[in-house]
N, C-alpha and C positions, 0 to 999 in steps of 0.2 A: 403619646407622652404619659398619659395616665397608667398604661399598662407597663412602661418602663420603670416608672416610680414604684409601682406594685411589686415588680420583679426585684429591683434594687432593695426595697424593704424586707422582702422575704429572704433574699440572700444574707443581708446583714443580720437579721434575726437568727438565721440558722448558724452563722458564724458565732454569734454571741451565745446562743443557747447550747450549742453542741458540747462544750466542755462540761457544762453543768449536768446536762443529761446523761453523758456517756463517760463520766470520770474526769477526763482531761487532766489527770495527775501528771506527774513527772514521767519522762521516757523510762520505761522499765530497764533498758540497758544502762542508762545513766544512773538510775536509783540503785541498781545492783552492783555498780562499781565500788562505791565506798564500803559495802558489805564484804565484798571479795578481798578488798585491800586489808580490812581489819580482821579477817578470818584467821590469819596466823597467830594472832594473839601476842605478838611482839610489839612492844612499844619502844620507839626510837626517839630519845631526846635530842633535839637539835640545838646547840648553843647559839645564843644570840650573835648576830653578825656584828663585827666591830665596825662602827661607822668611821670613816675617815674624817679627820678635822678639815673643814673647808679653808682653803687658802685665800688670802685677801686678794681681791681683783682690783686693778687700778684702771679706772675708765678715763683717765686724764690723757687727752690726746695732744696736749700742748708740747712744744719741745721743752726739754729740760733746761735750756738756757734762757727761757723767757718766764721768770717768776711773776706772780701778780694776778692781775684780773684775767678771767677767761678770755680766750680769743674768740672774737665774733666772726660771723660768717663772712662779712666783707674783708676782714683782716686776713682771714684764712685764704679767700680767693686772691687777695693781693699778694699773698706769699707764694701761692701755687702757680698763678698765671704766668709769671716771668719764667718759670722753670720749663713751661711747655715749649716744644719746638715745632709741633705739627698742628694743623687745623683740628684734627681729631682729638688731641689732647686739650686744646682750648675748649671744644664743645663739651667734652667731659667734665671739665672744670666748671663750665657755665651750668651744666645740668646739676652738678654736685652743689652749686651755689644756690640754685633754686630750690633743691630739696632741703638744703640747710635753712633756708629762709622760711620755708614751710613748716619744717619739723623742729628746728632748732639744733639738729645734730648734723655734722658733716659725715656723709657716707664714706665709707673706706672700701 
């Protein structure tokens, strides 16, 4: 175990000291790229991009016909459950109710 620790320490020291001892600068191919790009002497001005104005987003999931207080999870389940005709639909509605009670948001 002692020899393994000595070996690991020597490898770590080599990895850390190598760049200091042998230059460790940028890759020559990467360093030469900007110089080759600007060698033409032409400067091209790029106009700033016009940012589109953000559109308002509505996060209201209540039906338009029900103004007032926000709909609770159990109210939403009571509205969704009677619509279901299959067992799978009822299971999805129950799963959505569990998620809504845990997070406060009805998953869509």
